[in-house]
C-alpha positions in Angstrom: -63.8 126.4 -9.5 -65.2 124.4 -6.8 -64.1 123.4 -3.4 -64.3 119.7 -3.9 -62.3 117.4 -1.6 -61.1 114.3 -3.5 -60.1 112.4 -0.4 -63.5 112.4 1.1 -65.2 111.8 -2.2 -67.8 109.0 -1.9 -67.1 107.8 -5.3 -63.6 106.7 -4.2 -65.0 104.6 -1.4 -67.4 103.0 -3.9 -64.5 102.1 -6.2 -63.1 99.6 -3.7 -66.5 98.3 -3.1 -67.0 98.2 -6.8 -63.8 96.1 -7.2 -65.1 93.6 -4.6 -68.5 93.5 -6.3 -66.9 93.2 -9.7 -64.8 90.1 -8.5 -67.9 88.5 -7.1 -69.8 89.1 -10.3 -66.8 87.7 -12.3 -66.9 84.6 -10.1 -70.6 84.1 -10.7 -70.3 84.7 -14.4 -67.3 82.5 -14.9 -68.8 79.7 -12.9 -72.1 80.1 -14.8 -70.1 79.9 -18.1 -68.3 76.7 -16.9 -71.7 75.2 -15.9 -73.2 76.2 -19.2 -70.3 74.6 -21.1 -70.6 71.4 -19.0 -74.4 71.3 -19.6 -74.0 72.0 -23.3 -71.4 69.2 -23.6 -73.7 66.9 -21.6 -76.7 67.9 -23.8 -74.8 67.3 -26.9 -73.8 63.9 -25.6 -77.4 63.1 -24.8 -78.6 64.2 -28.2 -76.0 62.1 -30.0 -76.7 59.1 -27.8 -80.4 59.5 -28.4 -79.8 59.8 -32.1 -77.7 56.7 -32.1 -80.3 54.8 -30.1 -83.1 55.9 -32.4 -81.0 54.9 -35.4 -80.5 51.4 -33.9 -84.2 51.2 -33.1 -85.1 52.0 -36.7 -82.8 49.3 -37.9 -84.3 46.8 -35.5 -87.8 47.8 -36.3 -87.0 47.4 -40.0 -85.6 43.9 -39.4 -88.6 43.0 -37.3 -91.0 44.3 -39.9 -89.3 42.2 -42.6 -89.5 39.2 -40.4 -93.1 39.7 -39.6 -93.9 40.3 -43.2 -92.2 37.1 -44.1 -93.8 35.1 -41.3 -97.3 36.6 -41.9 -97.6 34.7 -45.1 -96.8 31.5 -43.2 -99.2 32.4 -40.4 -101.9 33.3 -42.9 -101.4 29.9 -44.6 -101.5 28.1 -41.3 -104.6 30.0 -40.3 -106.2 29.0 -43.6 -105.3 25.4 -42.9 -106.8 25.7 -39.5 -110.0 27.2 -41.0 -110.2 24.4 -43.5 -109.8 21.8 -40.8 -112.4 23.5 -38.6 -114.8 23.4 -41.6 -114.0 19.7 -42.0 -114.5 19.0 -38.3 -117.8 20.9 -38.4 -118.9 18.8 -41.4 -117.9 15.6 -39.7 -119.8 16.7 -36.6 -122.9 17.3 -38.7 -122.5 13.8 -40.2 -121.9 12.3 -36.8 -125.1 14.0 -35.6 -127.0 12.6 -38.5 -125.5 9.2 -37.9 -126.4 9.3 -34.3 -129.9 10.2 -35.2 -130.0 7.2 -37.6 -128.4 5.0 -35.0 -131.1 6.1 -32.5 -133.8 5.2 -34.9 -132.1 1.9 -35.6 -131.8 1.2 -31.9 -135.4 2.0 -31.4 -136.4 -0.3 -34.2 -134.0 -3.0 -32.8 -135.5 -2.6 -29.4 -139.0 -3.1 -30.8 -137.8 -6.1 -32.8 -136.2 -7.6 -29.7 -139.4 -7.0 -27.7 -141.3 -8.8 -30.5 -138.8 -11.6 -30.5 -139.2 -11.9 -26.7 -142.9 -12.1 -27.1 -142.6 -14.7 -29.9 -140.1 -16.7 -27.8 -142.6 -16.7 -24.9 -145.4 -17.8 -27.3 -143.1 -20.6 -28.6 -142.3 -21.7 -25.1 -146.0 -21.8 -24.3 -146.7 -23.8 -27.5 -143.8 -26.2 -26.7 -145.3 -26.6 -23.2 -148.7 -27.4 -24.7 -147.0 -30.0 -27.1 -145.3 -31.5 -24.1 -148.6 -31.8 -22.2 -150.2 -33.3 -25.3 -147.4 -35.9 -25.7 -147.6 -36.7 -22.0 -151.3 -37.2 -22.3 -150.9 -39.3 -25.5 -148.2 -41.4 -23.8 -150.5 -42.1 -20.8 -153.4 -43.0 -23.0 -151.5 -45.2 -25.5 -148.9 -46.8 -23.4 -151.3 -49.0 -21.5 -152.7 -50.8 -24.6 -149.3 -51.0 -26.2 -147.8 -52.6 -23.1 -150.5 -55.3 -23.5 -149.5 -55.8 -27.2 -145.8 -56.0 -26.3 -146.6 -59.3 -24.6 -147.6 -60.7 -27.9 -144.5 -59.4 -29.7 -142.0 -62.3 -30.1 -139.0 -60.0 -30.5 -139.8 -57.7 -27.6 -139.0 -58.7 -24.2 -141.5 -58.6 -21.5 -140.0 -55.7 -19.6 -143.2 -54.6 -18.0 -145.2 -51.5 -18.6 -143.5 -48.4 -19.9 -143.2 -45.9 -17.0 -143.7 -42.8 -19.2 -142.7 -39.3 -18.2 -143.5 -38.0 -14.7 -145.6 -35.1 -16.1 -145.3 -31.9 -18.0 -142.3 -29.6 -17.3 -143.2 -26.1 -16.3 -140.4 -23.6 -17.0 -139.4 -21.2 -14.1 -140.7 -18.1 -15.9 -144.1 -19.7 -16.3 -144.4 -21.1 -12.7 -144.7 -17.6 -11.3 -147.1 -16.6 -14.1 -149.5 -19.5 -13.7 
């Protein structure tokens, strides 16, 4: 057999060291297991919370989709009404544009007619002035002999000669033009 000394055997010294290392390893493994269990529970809680939130989100989206579907018909109807009204407004604007064109032509015609009336009024004023001159001239030529005949009229008083008008009247607009 061999001469082996068990007291000085290196394996025995390693056994105490092995127990210390084994306890350290157990501490690390157990704490890792506890951390894993805590993280697993937290992960499970997160997944169930997320599932519950997504479920609520699906319910809300479903309700919102139904509301939007219901309101889309109303919105489409209102947009159709707006479209019809815009067409009506456009038609009215076209009619207004035509009416304004007609009014512009009518105003142009009225302006020409008023200009013609102004010219005709000026002509009438000139003719009236000429008639006034002629009457004044007739009055001066006839009043002298008629005054002499008034003396022979038994019903007429002898008031003397008729003074007549002082002369033709020249309107202000014609004074500057003459």
